[in-house]
ZAZA-138467 format. One record per residue (C-alpha): x, y, z; residue in three letters. Coordinates in pm, whole numbers, plus 50000, padded with zeros to 5 digits. Each point is the difference from the previous one (the first is absolute). Layout:
N
XYZALA ...
//
This chain:
84
218593695110535MET 502804974849945ASP 501625010950325GLU 496864991750198ILE 499754965649840GLU 503644992450087ILE 499615010750363GLN 496864979550067ALA 501774966050017PRO 502645015150228ASP 497325013450232LEU 498274966350010LEU 503284982650073SER 500735024450282GLU 496544994450149GLN 500504962349989ILE 503375003550174GLU 498395021750271ASN 497304973950055ILE 502594972450028GLU 502075020550243LEU 496895006850210SER 499294962750012LYS 503554992650115ILE 499815026750271ILE 496614987150117TYR 501194963950016ASN 503215009250182GLU 498145021650251LEU 497774970550084LYS 503134980450097LEU 501245027250236MET 499015003150363SER 497135023250080LEU 502345025950154GLU 501785004749665PHE 496784998949799GLN 498395027150212GLU 502745025949969VAL 500564993349629PHE 496335003249908VAL 499435030150221LEU 503005018149854ARG 500014989349635GLU 496294996049930TYR 498325022650256SER 502705026649987GLY 500235004950375LEU 503065016450152THR 502324981650238TYR 498535020150285LYS 496424991249902GLU 500864963049974ILE 501805001650333SER 496955015350166SER 497544976349831LEU 501934968550093LEU 501185013850336ASP 503664992549928ILE 503125021549990ASP 500655019149677GLU 503454984149968ASP 498364965750012LEU 497695010549716VAL 503045010149794LYS 501814967750082SER 497064977949906ARG 499375019449682LEU 503664997149901TYR 499974962450059LYS 496754995449808ALA 501395019749705ARG 503244980250006GLN 498094967149989LYS 497985012249703LEU 503055013349819ILE 501794966950055GLY 497134980249854LYS 499495023249703ILE 503745000449927SER 500054961949984LYS 497104999949756LEU 501605026049772VAL 503334981749971GLU 
//
């Protein structure tokens, strides 16, 4: 029973951190151009493959990969600055 009581605050803290991270991602995505937003959301939230995104947006698969990479790099850069 003591183990459960000790873990509860840790779980709550982790949930709060996840909510904060989600807010940061959401706010940063809003600042990106639509072309980066689209591929990021379709890949990371909708779970589509590169090929599916390519077909849906009618762009080359390599362009999907490039845009996704750039979107991720922008997010990583922002999150890294906040963690420091």
